[in-house]
Every structure is written in C-alpha cells, then in structure tokens.
C-alpha positions in Angstrom: -13.1 35.4 -5.5 -12.0 32.7 -8.0 -10.9 29.3 -6.8 -7.1 29.9 -7.1 -7.3 33.4 -5.6 -9.2 32.2 -2.6 -6.9 29.3 -1.9 -3.6 31.1 -2.5 -4.5 33.8 0.1 -6.3 31.5 2.6 -3.5 31.3 5.1 -3.0 35.1 5.5 -6.8 35.6 6.1 -6.2 34.0 9.4 -3.5 34.9 12.0 0.0 34.0 10.9 3.1 34.5 13.0 5.6 37.2 12.1 3.8 38.2 8.9 4.5 34.9 7.1 2.6 34.3 3.8 2.3 30.6 4.5 1.5 29.1 7.9 4.9 27.8 9.2 5.5 24.2 10.3 4.7 23.7 14.0 6.4 20.6 15.3 5.4 20.9 19.0 3.2 18.1 20.3 2.5 19.8 23.7 0.8 23.1 24.3 0.9 25.0 27.6 -1.4 27.6 29.2 -0.5 30.1 31.9 -3.9 29.5 33.6 -4.7 25.8 34.3 -8.4 26.6 34.2 -7.9 27.8 30.6 -6.3 24.4 29.7 -9.3 22.6 31.3 -11.8 24.7 29.2 -9.9 23.8 26.0 -10.1 20.1 26.8 -13.8 20.4 27.6 -14.5 22.1 24.3 -15.7 25.3 26.0 -12.8 27.3 24.6 -10.9 27.2 21.3 -7.3 26.2 21.6 -4.7 23.5 21.3 -4.7 20.5 23.7 -2.4 17.8 22.3 -0.7 17.1 19.0 -2.6 13.9 18.2 -5.8 16.0 17.6 -4.7 19.5 16.9 -1.8 21.4 15.3 -1.6 25.0 14.0 -0.1 23.9 10.6 -2.8 21.2 10.1 -5.5 23.7 11.2 -4.5 26.1 8.5 -4.7 23.3 5.9 -8.1 22.3 7.2 -9.4 25.8 6.7 -8.2 25.7 3.1 -10.0 22.4 2.5 -13.2 23.8 3.9 -12.9 26.8 1.6 -12.4 24.5 -1.4 -15.4 22.3 -0.5 -17.6 25.2 0.7 -17.9 23.4 4.0 -18.3 24.4 7.7 -15.1 22.7 8.9 -12.7 19.9 8.0 -10.5 17.4 9.8 -7.1 16.3 8.5 -5.9 12.7 8.7 -2.6 10.9 8.0 -4.1 9.3 4.8 -7.3 9.2 2.8 -7.9 5.7 3.9 -7.7 6.7 7.6 -10.2 9.5 6.9 -12.7 7.0 5.5 -12.0 4.4 8.2 -12.3 6.7 11.2 -15.4 8.3 9.8 -17.2 4.9 9.6 -15.8 3.8 12.9 -16.9 7.0 14.7 -20.4 7.2 13.3 -21.7 3.6 12.9 -22.2 0.7 15.3 -22.6 -3.0 15.0 -25.9 -3.8 13.3 -25.9 -0.6 11.2 -26.0 -0.8 7.4 -24.1 0.9 4.6 -25.0 1.0 1.0 -22.1 1.7 -1.3 -20.9 1.3 -4.9 -19.7 -2.0 -6.2 -17.1 -0.1 -8.2 -15.3 1.2 -5.1 -11.5 1.7 -5.1 -9.9 -1.6 -4.1 -8.6 -0.5 -0.7 -11.9 1.1 0.3 -13.7 -2.1 -0.8 -11.4 -4.1 1.4 -11.9 -1.7 4.3 -15.7 -2.0 4.0 -15.5 -5.8 4.0 -13.5 -5.6 7.2 -16.2 -3.5 8.8 -18.7 -6.1 7.6 -16.7 -8.8 9.4 -17.0 -6.7 12.6 -20.8 -6.4 12.5 -21.6 -3.4 10.2 -23.6 -4.7 7.3 -22.5 -3.5 3.8 -24.4 -3.8 0.5 -22.4 -3.2 -2.7 -24.6 -2.0 -5.6 -24.3 -0.4 -9.0 -24.5 3.2 -7.9 -24.7 4.6 -11.4 -28.5 4.2 -11.0 -30.2 5.5 -7.8 -32.9 2.8 -8.0 -30.2 0.2 -7.1 -29.3 2.2 -4.0 -32.9 2.6 -3.0 -33.6 -1.1 -3.5 -30.8 -1.9 -1.1 -32.0 0.3 1.8 -33.1 -1.4 5.0 -34.4 -0.2 8.3 -30.9 -0.4 9.6 -29.3 1.8 6.8 -27.5 4.7 8.3 -25.2 5.8 5.5 -24.7 5.8 1.8 -21.1 6.1 0.5 -20.0 6.6 -3.0 -17.2 8.1 -5.1 -17.6 10.7 -7.8 -15.6 8.8 -10.5 -14.7 5.2 -10.0 -11.1 4.0 -10.2 -10.2 2.4 -12.7 -13.2 2.1 -15.0 -14.4 5.7 -14.6 -18.1 5.0 -13.8 -19.9 8.0 -12.4 -22.3 7.5 -9.6 -25.9 8.9 -9.8 -24.7 11.6 -7.4 -27.5 14.1 -7.4 -30.4 11.6 -7.3 -28.6 9.6 -4.5 -28.3 12.9 -2.6 -32.0 13.6 -3.0 -32.8 10.0 -1.8 -30.6 10.5 1.2 -32.2 13.8 2.1 -35.7 12.3 1.9 -34.7 9.3 4.0 -32.6 11.3 6.4 -29.5 9.2 5.6 -25.9 10.3 5.9 -24.5 10.8 2.4 -20.7 10.5 2.2 -19.0 11.3 -1.1 -15.3 10.6 -1.8 -14.3 13.5 -4.1 -10.7 12.4 -4.6 -10.8 11.7 -8.3 -12.5 14.9 -9.2 -11.1 17.2 -6.5 -13.0 20.3 -5.2 -11.9 22.2 -8.3 -13.8 19.9 -10.7 -16.8 19.2 -8.5 -18.5 20.5 -5.3 -20.1 17.4 -3.7 -22.1 19.7 -1.5 -24.2 20.7 -4.5 -25.2 17.0 -4.9 -26.4 17.0 -1.2 -23.3 15.3 0.4 -23.4 15.4 4.2 -19.6 14.7 4.5 -17.0 15.0 1.8 -13.8 12.9 1.9 -10.6 13.7 0.0 -7.3 11.9 -0.3 -5.1 14.9 0.0 -2.2 12.7 -1.3 -3.7 12.9 -4.7 -4.7 16.0 -6.7 -4.9 18.5 -3.8 -1.3 17.8 -2.7 -0.4 16.9 -6.3 3.4 16.2 -6.0 3.6 12.7 -4.5 5.6 14.1 -1.6 3.1 13.8 1.3 0.3 11.5 2.5 -2.9 13.0 3.9 -6.7 12.8 3.9 -9.6 15.0 5.0 -13.3 14.9 6.0 -15.4 18.0 5.4 -18.7 18.8 7.0 -21.1 20.5 4.5 -23.7 21.6 7.0 -26.6 19.8 5.1 -27.2 17.0 7.5 -29.5 17.2 10.6 -27.3 15.6 13.2 -29.9 16.2 15.9 -31.9 13.2 14.5 -28.9 10.9 14.2 -29.1 8.5 17.0 -25.5 7.5 17.0 -24.2 10.8 18.3 -23.1 10.3 21.9 -24.6 12.6 24.5 -21.2 14.1 25.4 -20.9 15.4 21.8 -24.5 16.9 21.6 -23.1 20.2 22.6 -22.4 23.4 20.8 -23.3 24.0 17.1 -25.5 21.0 16.0 -24.0 21.2 12.5 -20.6 20.2 13.9 -21.8 17.3 16.2 -20.8 14.6 13.6 -17.4 16.1 12.8 -16.7 16.6 16.5 -17.5 12.9 17.2 -15.2 11.9 14.3 -12.4 14.0 15.7 -12.8 12.7 19.3 -13.8 9.0 18.7 -11.8 8.6 15.5 -8.8 10.9 15.3 -8.2 11.0 19.1 -8.8 7.3 19.8 -7.2 5.9 16.7 -4.5 8.5 16.3 -4.3 8.7 12.5 -2.7 12.1 12.9 -1.7 14.2 9.9 1.8 15.5 10.6 2.6 19.2 10.5 5.3 18.7 7.8 3.0 16.7 5.6 0.3 19.3 6.1 2.7 22.0 5.0 3.6 20.1 1.8 0.0 19.5 1.0 -1.0 23.1 1.6 1.8 24.4 -0.7 0.8 21.9 -3.3 -2.9 22.9 -3.2 -2.0 26.4 -4.3 -1.6 25.2 -7.9 -4.5 22.7 -7.9 -6.5 24.6 -10.5 -3.5 25.1 -12.9 -2.5 21.4 -12.6 -6.0 20.1 -13.1 -6.6 22.3 -16.2 -3.4 20.9 -17.8 -3.9 17.3 -16.7 -7.5 17.1 -17.8 -6.7 18.7 -21.2 -3.9 16.1 -21.6 -6.3 13.3 -20.6 -8.9 14.4 -23.2 -6.3 14.3 -26.0 -4.9 10.9 -24.9 -8.5 9.5 -24.8 -9.1 10.5 -28.4 -5.7 9.1 -29.4 -6.4 5.7 -27.8 -10.0 5.6 -29.2 -8.6 5.9 -32.7 -5.7 3.5 -32.2 -5.9 0.0 -33.8 -4.1 -1.7 -31.0 -6.5 -0.5 -28.3 -9.7 -2.4 -27.8 -11.6 -0.1 -25.4 -11.1 3.3 -23.8 -12.7 4.2 -20.5 -12.9 8.0 -20.1 -16.0 10.0 -19.2 -15.0 12.8 -21.7 -15.7 10.5 -24.7 -19.1 10.6 -26.2 -19.4 6.8 -26.2 -18.9 6.6 -22.4 -22.2 5.7 -20.6 -21.8 8.6 -18.2 -20.6 11.2 -20.8 -23.6 13.5 -20.2 -23.1 13.5 -16.4 -19.4 14.3 -16.7 -20.2 17.3 -19.0 -23.1 18.6 -16.8 -21.7 18.0 -13.4 -17.9 18.4 -13.6 -15.7 21.3 -14.7 -13.7 18.6 -16.7 -14.2 14.9 -17.0 -11.1 14.2 -14.9 -7.5 13.1 -15.5 -7.9 9.4 -15.0 -8.5 7.0 -17.9 -7.9 3.4 -18.6 -7.6 1.2 -21.8 -7.9 -2.4 -22.7 -5.3 -3.6 -25.2 -5.9 -5.9 -28.1 -5.5 -9.6 -27.3 -2.2 -9.9 -29.1 -0.6 -7.3 -26.9 1.0 -8.1 -23.5 0.2 -5.3 -21.0 3.6 -5.7 -19.3 5.5 -5.4 -22.6 3.5 -2.3 -23.4 4.3 -0.7 -20.0 7.9 -1.6 -20.2 8.1 0.1 -23.6 7.1 3.4 -22.2 9.8 5.9 -21.7 8.3 9.1 -20.4 5.3 7.6 -18.6 6.1 6.1 -15.2 4.9 2.7 -14.0 3.5 3.6 -10.5 0.5 3.0 -8.2 -0.1 6.7 -7.2 -2.8 9.1 -8.6 -2.9 12.8 -9.1 0.8 13.3 -9.5 2.3 16.0 -11.8 3.8 13.1 -13.8 1.8 10.7 -15.9 1.6 7.3 -14.2 0.5 3.9 -15.6 -0.3 0.6 -13.8 -1.6 -2.9 -14.8 -4.8 -2.9 -12.8 -5.7 -6.6 -12.6 -2.1 -7.6 -11.6 -1.6 -5.0 -8.9 -4.1 -2.8 -7.1 -7.0 -5.2 -7.8 -5.1 -8.4 -7.7 -6.2 -9.2 -4.1 -9.8 -8.8 -5.1 -9.7 -12.0 -7.1 -10.9 -12.9 -10.6 -14.6 -13.1 -9.8 -14.7 -9.7 -8.1 -12.7 -8.2 -11.0 -15.1 -9.7 -13.5 -18.1 -8.1 -11.5 -16.3 -4.8 -11.8 -15.5 -5.1 -15.5 -11.7 -5.2 -14.9 -10.1 -7.1 -17.7 -6.6 -8.7 -17.4 -5.4 -6.3 -20.1 -6.7 -3.1 -18.4 -4.1 -0.4 -17.9 -4.9 2.7 -15.9 -3.3 6.1 -16.5 -3.2 9.0 -14.1 -2.4 11.8 -16.6 0.1 14.5 -15.6 1.1 17.9 -16.8 3.7 17.1 -19.4 3.4 18.5 -22.8 0.7 16.5 -24.6 2.9 16.1 -27.7 5.5 14.3 -25.7 2.9 12.0 -24.1 1.4 11.1 -27.5 4.8 10.3 -28.9 5.6 8.0 -26.0 2.3 6.1 -26.3 2.6 5.9 -30.0 6.1 4.3 -29.9 5.1 1.9 -27.0 2.0 0.6 -28.9 4.2 0.1 -31.9 
C-alpha cells in the first residue's frame, strides 16, 4: 500500500474496542489480571501485556505501531518529547568512558544535551558530518555510537548519511539518525543503514502544534549480540529488540518520560495527513526559496532545493522533497526584528512542522545560549531568520513576505 493508505488504516489492522476506527484514549494507569501468575509473566517479559502506565498504554501502543510502519522498523517506543527520546536512548545504551561522534550542526537543544552527557563522563566529538571522512577521523577505540540529523536546523546542511551508515556497519557502531526534519514520508533512514531512528512527533508527524511527543524506532539492522553495553537481564528474547528493550526499561521506566494517552491520540490523528501536509509545505518552501533567492534585500538563502546549495544533489537523490525548512540572511541595512514584526500572515514562533508558516530570529532565540563563537562555527549570522513553511496558499505567503521586505 501507499504511505497514506497504510497509515490511515493502521489502527484497525490491530484489535480495537467496539469497532472503533481510531484507537480510543485509554487513561488508566493501572492494569489488573484475574490470575496473579499472568501479571508476574507480564512483568518478567514472558508474556505480552500491560504492567503500568509509565511504560505501556494501549493508545500509545497503537501510535508506536504506526511509527514503526512509517519507518519500516521492527518496533518503536513513544516518549513525552523528542528530546526525551534522544536523552533516554543515550542514557540507556552508553556508559561513562564511551564516545559519541556527532554533527557540529546539531539542533541547539540536542547540542546542549550532548554537552551535558560529556560533563558526566561520556565523551563527545562534534564534526562536520557532511563528509564521512570527518566522522571516520574522529573515531576512537571507545566510540560506541554515531548520531546525526538528516537536515540540520537552521542552516539545512545534509549529513553524509549513506556513507556514514556504511562506515558504522563496517565498524559495528550504533548509527542513530534523527529523522525529524525530513519525516518518514520524505526519507527512510533505514535505507541509509540507521540502527535506531528518532523522531520528534511534535513536529511534522503530529503536525498541528497541539501535542508533544517523541519516538525511537528499531530498524533491525544492528547486531545487538556484539554490543557489550546490553545488560544480561535484557539479553533475552528476540536479539533484534534487545537494544529497544533496554531503552524501554532503563530509560522510559527509570526516567519516566512517558507519552500521555491524550497526546498520543492527537499525534496519531495528526499523522493521518502527514503526506498531504508535507506535499503542500514542501511545494510552498520551494517557491519561497526561489522568491528569496531573487530578492534584492536578501543576502543568502539556505534551502537544499536550490541548485546553489552545497547538498542540492543529495536532497534530490535521497529525499522525496528537499524539506519545508529554509532560512535567509537579510542585507545589512535590514533589521531582522523589524522584518519579522512587519509580517502579517506568518507567525513569529519557535516550533517546527506546524500547519502554519513560522518564523524566528535564530541567533537571538534558539541559538542565543550557544554563544557568539559557537554560532560562528555553525555559520549562524545575526541576521539569520528561519522559516518552517506551512500549508497556506503560496500566493498569500509570497505577498506577505513581499510587503514585509518592502
């Protein structure tokens, strides 16, 4: 089946109460069994079932199945946010002394999180991941994991995804790919060799800025038997799920970053229209990128769909579309705040992947804490404005940007 057909009918392929089309919202935290031995088997992982709301919930489980279908994965785990999905994955699988290689263009919060892990004994190397040779040069005997994003926020650099995947396969390294900015509709990270795929469900998958959520998906490509950080108690059952099971038990259970049933329901309903929304948003982004490229008051445009972008070929070969994120640098005589305040239709907001087009002054907000030196290393100018393009009529967006730049 096609992407939308598969996702729209995902819930009813599994058991749903009372013939519902969507999995209903289950608010219960506690689950009971008539036979106490059955409850014990569920807790011991010997039988499928629901133990406690911090780890499992029928509504969340239905969403997890949809994410697995989207990513062509074995199984997925839902989290309260995308950041908790990243954080609990690293916490669960790595130990003090282990080493991560990651992109120097990471999203600001992820960058901050990795620096916190470094302060607690997990070594981190930030490199230009658009070239696999930089990743390879940073590997050490302690390297356990390579982490990268598909498209960087906000400058839209594209990591050397396939060659990094091959490198990780050869070296038997965990390869974790954050697929948030592309979504499973634009890109299947499994095809690039990803061991685990992370999504911030808050963004494109949910799509309506009404629920927070994150997920980790197991692709089945990694040999967990050879991964020394899997605890003996989790070396049971299907080996392909050992890592995900440890993330669930050591991360989700111990930290408790639980995705609520209500949020899961919102995200699941939102995901039904992912393909339609991405088609429209990416089409709008392409038109806006061309408009900005030709405008006299815009100094630079960063969008992978433009032929002048360094990663244009990759975006065309690897992704269904080049995405719906773009950023611009204004001419020196323009104040980015005055420009943003002149917009009428476009909203000044920090979110991504909404149905509405959003704009934000990057250096003064989401990357302000990074400091001037770090922003310079990442190529983030003070005049840089990022747009998350929505699904409005393109003519209305173009008119709004035209009058604001004027």
